[in-house]
ROVEXZA-759168 format. One record per residue (C-alpha): residue number from 1; residue in three letters; chain; x, y, z. Coordinates in Angstrom, 3 decimals. Last residue first. Example, Ala and Ser with C-alpha at 12.3 -4.5 7.8 and 13.67 -1.06 7.14 Angstrom:
<lumdrens>
<lumdren 2 "Ser" "A" <13.670 -1.060 7.140>>
<lumdren 1 "Ala" "A" <12.300 -4.500 7.800>>
</lumdrens>
This chain:
<lumdrens>
<lumdren 175 "Unk" "A" <-94.613 46.879 -54.058>>
<lumdren 174 "Unk" "A" <-95.495 49.812 -56.293>>
<lumdren 173 "Unk" "A" <-92.828 50.986 -58.687>>
<lumdren 172 "Unk" "A" <-90.358 53.688 -57.566>>
<lumdren 171 "Unk" "A" <-87.790 51.039 -56.644>>
<lumdren 170 "Unk" "A" <-87.578 49.795 -60.197>>
<lumdren 169 "Unk" "A" <-88.141 46.093 -60.458>>
<lumdren 168 "Unk" "A" <-85.569 43.626 -61.626>>
<lumdren 167 "Unk" "A" <-85.240 40.407 -63.591>>
<lumdren 166 "Unk" "A" <-83.303 37.148 -63.629>>
<lumdren 165 "Unk" "A" <-81.429 37.024 -60.333>>
<lumdren 164 "Unk" "A" <-81.053 33.369 -59.281>>
<lumdren 163 "Unk" "A" <-77.992 31.847 -60.944>>
<lumdren 162 "Unk" "A" <-75.805 34.945 -60.669>>
<lumdren 161 "Unk" "A" <-76.997 35.707 -57.132>>
<lumdren 160 "Unk" "A" <-73.868 34.524 -55.274>>
<lumdren 159 "Unk" "A" <-71.824 37.165 -57.125>>
<lumdren 158 "Unk" "A" <-73.712 40.016 -55.453>>
<lumdren 157 "Unk" "A" <-75.321 42.130 -58.176>>
<lumdren 156 "Unk" "A" <-74.336 44.837 -60.666>>
<lumdren 155 "Unk" "A" <-77.078 45.004 -63.278>>
<lumdren 154 "Unk" "A" <-76.833 45.282 -67.045>>
<lumdren 153 "Unk" "A" <-80.038 46.215 -68.848>>
<lumdren 152 "Unk" "A" <-80.850 45.084 -72.353>>
<lumdren 151 "Unk" "A" <-83.409 46.863 -74.492>>
<lumdren 150 "Unk" "A" <-85.247 44.999 -77.224>>
<lumdren 149 "Unk" "A" <-85.613 46.835 -80.526>>
<lumdren 148 "Unk" "A" <-85.016 43.466 -82.216>>
<lumdren 147 "Unk" "A" <-82.390 44.635 -84.689>>
<lumdren 146 "Unk" "A" <-81.817 48.194 -85.851>>
<lumdren 145 "Unk" "A" <-83.079 49.686 -82.576>>
<lumdren 144 "Unk" "A" <-80.709 47.721 -80.282>>
<lumdren 143 "Unk" "A" <-81.283 49.386 -76.921>>
<lumdren 142 "Unk" "A" <-78.634 49.621 -74.190>>
<lumdren 141 "Unk" "A" <-78.878 50.385 -70.480>>
<lumdren 140 "Unk" "A" <-75.701 50.007 -68.434>>
<lumdren 139 "Unk" "A" <-74.567 49.835 -64.794>>
<lumdren 138 "Unk" "A" <-77.942 49.531 -63.081>>
<lumdren 137 "Unk" "A" <-77.279 48.806 -59.404>>
<lumdren 136 "Unk" "A" <-78.867 45.904 -57.573>>
<lumdren 135 "Unk" "A" <-80.648 45.569 -54.231>>
<lumdren 134 "Unk" "A" <-81.790 42.247 -52.896>>
<lumdren 133 "Unk" "A" <-83.266 38.960 -54.032>>
<lumdren 132 "Unk" "A" <-86.813 40.318 -54.206>>
<lumdren 131 "Unk" "A" <-89.346 37.713 -55.296>>
<lumdren 130 "Unk" "A" <-90.645 37.706 -58.852>>
<lumdren 129 "Unk" "A" <-90.685 33.903 -59.056>>
<lumdren 128 "Unk" "A" <-87.662 33.885 -61.377>>
<lumdren 127 "Unk" "A" <-85.639 35.959 -58.899>>
<lumdren 126 "Unk" "A" <-85.830 39.730 -58.612>>
<lumdren 125 "Unk" "A" <-83.143 42.389 -58.157>>
<lumdren 124 "Unk" "A" <-84.694 45.549 -56.700>>
<lumdren 123 "Unk" "A" <-83.341 48.711 -58.299>>
<lumdren 122 "Unk" "A" <-80.682 51.347 -57.602>>
<lumdren 121 "Unk" "A" <-80.156 53.705 -60.537>>
<lumdren 120 "Unk" "A" <-76.520 54.141 -61.596>>
<lumdren 119 "Unk" "A" <-77.466 54.203 -65.305>>
<lumdren 118 "Unk" "A" <-81.141 54.956 -65.798>>
<lumdren 117 "Unk" "A" <-84.103 52.623 -65.839>>
<lumdren 116 "Unk" "A" <-86.354 52.479 -68.888>>
<lumdren 115 "Unk" "A" <-89.893 53.723 -68.556>>
<lumdren 114 "Unk" "A" <-91.105 51.502 -69.978>>
<lumdren 113 "Unk" "A" <-90.862 47.724 -70.132>>
<lumdren 112 "Unk" "A" <-89.171 45.225 -72.440>>
<lumdren 111 "Unk" "A" <-85.979 44.316 -70.579>>
<lumdren 110 "Unk" "A" <-83.519 41.657 -71.718>>
<lumdren 109 "Unk" "A" <-80.960 40.852 -69.023>>
<lumdren 108 "Unk" "A" <-77.286 41.583 -68.579>>
<lumdren 107 "Unk" "A" <-75.853 40.187 -65.369>>
<lumdren 106 "Unk" "A" <-72.865 41.666 -63.642>>
<lumdren 105 "Unk" "A" <-70.974 40.127 -60.766>>
<lumdren 104 "Unk" "A" <-69.872 41.247 -57.332>>
<lumdren 103 "Unk" "A" <-67.421 39.820 -54.804>>
<lumdren 102 "Unk" "A" <-65.016 42.729 -55.475>>
<lumdren 101 "Unk" "A" <-62.426 40.943 -57.648>>
<lumdren 100 "Unk" "A" <-64.600 40.561 -60.722>>
<lumdren 99 "Unk" "A" <-64.823 37.680 -63.186>>
<lumdren 98 "Unk" "A" <-68.486 36.923 -62.581>>
<lumdren 97 "Unk" "A" <-69.635 38.303 -65.902>>
<lumdren 96 "Unk" "A" <-73.006 36.994 -66.994>>
<lumdren 95 "Unk" "A" <-74.933 37.671 -70.188>>
<lumdren 94 "Unk" "A" <-78.466 36.356 -70.095>>
<lumdren 93 "Unk" "A" <-80.540 34.543 -72.696>>
<lumdren 92 "Unk" "A" <-84.107 33.350 -72.110>>
<lumdren 91 "Unk" "A" <-86.111 36.421 -73.132>>
<lumdren 90 "Unk" "A" <-88.342 34.025 -75.145>>
<lumdren 89 "Unk" "A" <-88.001 36.097 -78.327>>
<lumdren 88 "Unk" "A" <-84.200 35.795 -78.011>>
<lumdren 87 "Unk" "A" <-82.540 38.512 -80.095>>
<lumdren 86 "Unk" "A" <-81.865 40.956 -77.256>>
<lumdren 85 "Unk" "A" <-79.444 38.558 -75.501>>
<lumdren 84 "Unk" "A" <-77.697 37.129 -78.608>>
<lumdren 83 "Unk" "A" <-75.577 40.226 -79.204>>
<lumdren 82 "Unk" "A" <-74.115 39.846 -75.709>>
<lumdren 81 "Unk" "A" <-70.441 40.173 -76.721>>
<lumdren 80 "Unk" "A" <-69.431 37.498 -74.207>>
<lumdren 79 "Unk" "A" <-66.762 36.135 -76.529>>
<lumdren 78 "Unk" "A" <-68.386 32.726 -76.959>>
<lumdren 77 "Unk" "A" <-66.175 30.524 -79.171>>
<lumdren 76 "Unk" "A" <-64.615 28.316 -76.480>>
<lumdren 75 "Unk" "A" <-67.974 28.472 -74.693>>
<lumdren 74 "Unk" "A" <-69.628 26.486 -77.493>>
<lumdren 73 "Unk" "A" <-73.212 27.236 -76.553>>
<lumdren 72 "Unk" "A" <-76.045 24.731 -76.982>>
<lumdren 71 "Unk" "A" <-79.580 25.712 -77.945>>
<lumdren 70 "Unk" "A" <-82.414 23.230 -77.243>>
<lumdren 69 "Unk" "A" <-83.342 21.525 -80.485>>
<lumdren 68 "Unk" "A" <-86.733 22.191 -82.128>>
<lumdren 67 "Unk" "A" <-85.179 23.483 -85.377>>
<lumdren 66 "Unk" "A" <-83.455 20.101 -85.742>>
<lumdren 65 "Unk" "A" <-79.722 19.576 -86.185>>
<lumdren 64 "Unk" "A" <-79.237 23.058 -84.748>>
<lumdren 63 "Unk" "A" <-75.966 24.851 -85.372>>
<lumdren 62 "Unk" "A" <-74.014 25.500 -82.202>>
<lumdren 61 "Unk" "A" <-74.370 28.873 -80.585>>
<lumdren 60 "Unk" "A" <-70.788 30.166 -80.517>>
<lumdren 59 "Unk" "A" <-70.870 30.885 -84.267>>
<lumdren 58 "Unk" "A" <-68.807 34.052 -83.662>>
<lumdren 57 "Unk" "A" <-71.309 36.486 -85.198>>
<lumdren 56 "Unk" "A" <-74.031 35.130 -82.901>>
<lumdren 55 "Unk" "A" <-77.482 36.388 -83.872>>
<lumdren 54 "Unk" "A" <-78.179 33.545 -86.348>>
<lumdren 53 "Unk" "A" <-77.928 30.860 -83.684>>
<lumdren 52 "Unk" "A" <-79.759 32.859 -81.025>>
<lumdren 51 "Unk" "A" <-82.603 33.473 -83.500>>
<lumdren 50 "Unk" "A" <-83.244 29.687 -83.619>>
<lumdren 49 "Unk" "A" <-86.807 28.740 -82.664>>
<lumdren 48 "Unk" "A" <-89.076 25.749 -83.269>>
<lumdren 47 "Unk" "A" <-89.719 24.628 -79.684>>
<lumdren 46 "Unk" "A" <-87.979 22.093 -77.455>>
<lumdren 45 "Unk" "A" <-88.382 23.864 -74.158>>
<lumdren 44 "Unk" "A" <-85.593 24.452 -71.651>>
<lumdren 43 "Unk" "A" <-84.063 27.657 -72.953>>
<lumdren 42 "Unk" "A" <-81.917 29.132 -70.222>>
<lumdren 41 "Unk" "A" <-79.130 30.344 -72.484>>
<lumdren 40 "Unk" "A" <-76.156 31.698 -70.553>>
<lumdren 39 "Unk" "A" <-73.854 33.991 -72.482>>
<lumdren 38 "Unk" "A" <-70.357 34.618 -71.180>>
<lumdren 37 "Unk" "A" <-68.502 37.589 -69.735>>
<lumdren 36 "Unk" "A" <-64.929 37.239 -68.539>>
<lumdren 35 "Unk" "A" <-62.008 34.817 -68.927>>
<lumdren 34 "Unk" "A" <-62.427 33.454 -65.390>>
<lumdren 33 "Unk" "A" <-65.774 31.911 -66.352>>
<lumdren 32 "Unk" "A" <-63.976 29.873 -69.046>>
<lumdren 31 "Unk" "A" <-61.642 28.234 -66.495>>
<lumdren 30 "Unk" "A" <-64.566 27.529 -64.159>>
<lumdren 29 "Unk" "A" <-66.199 25.652 -67.028>>
<lumdren 28 "Unk" "A" <-69.218 27.081 -68.790>>
<lumdren 27 "Unk" "A" <-72.785 26.688 -67.536>>
<lumdren 26 "Unk" "A" <-75.735 25.095 -69.377>>
<lumdren 25 "Unk" "A" <-75.266 21.607 -67.897>>
<lumdren 24 "Unk" "A" <-75.364 23.149 -64.367>>
<lumdren 23 "Unk" "A" <-78.650 24.994 -64.831>>
<lumdren 22 "Unk" "A" <-80.946 22.103 -63.898>>
<lumdren 21 "Unk" "A" <-78.677 21.374 -60.896>>
<lumdren 20 "Unk" "A" <-79.079 24.980 -59.742>>
<lumdren 19 "Unk" "A" <-82.845 24.457 -59.857>>
<lumdren 18 "Unk" "A" <-84.959 25.631 -62.771>>
<lumdren 17 "Unk" "A" <-88.313 27.326 -62.222>>
<lumdren 16 "Unk" "A" <-91.168 26.267 -64.517>>
<lumdren 15 "Unk" "A" <-92.865 24.728 -61.493>>
<lumdren 14 "Unk" "A" <-93.953 21.283 -62.723>>
<lumdren 13 "Unk" "A" <-91.502 20.669 -65.561>>
<lumdren 12 "Unk" "A" <-88.643 22.330 -63.696>>
<lumdren 11 "Unk" "A" <-89.254 20.212 -60.602>>
<lumdren 10 "Unk" "A" <-89.543 17.056 -62.716>>
<lumdren 9 "Unk" "A" <-86.098 17.767 -64.107>>
<lumdren 8 "Unk" "A" <-85.469 18.599 -67.755>>
<lumdren 7 "Unk" "A" <-82.852 16.430 -69.412>>
<lumdren 6 "Unk" "A" <-79.797 18.233 -70.727>>
<lumdren 5 "Unk" "A" <-77.368 15.377 -71.268>>
<lumdren 4 "Unk" "A" <-79.348 14.096 -74.271>>
<lumdren 3 "Unk" "A" <-79.342 17.586 -75.811>>
<lumdren 2 "Unk" "A" <-75.626 17.354 -76.524>>
<lumdren 1 "Unk" "A" <-72.648 18.801 -74.746>>
</lumdrens>
């Protein structure tokens, strides 16, 4: 898929919040989703940035023709390792695994706040506007100190929230 097929909608330009149709060109095929975790890059701005390209040891992020290009993932090469997630300075890469039999999915998100949540902690899943989507469970917390020092947190969420949950708030934080 090239950048020409990834036009930004008027809604996205005005609100900064992508619709499901805005996200569709960034998603893998149903066949690929069944194989397990995959990276989803929600980078909609043409800015000079390419850490996602150099972070991927499998060359799944296609080489940029121009440094301002919007990243494109080759899902045939993406293993779902998640090494790209903490490397994005725009916090625009998520690792999604919707290949579960229990109606749940996991989403791994970059998280740059303290204190860090703990495994098995119940948190509020938030959408892009900061609104509560529902409860989520922290299944993993991992920091990459030798690289970006960004922590990634993996949440267990209802499968229908994979395109809307993009952050979380700890339940002990003020409403």
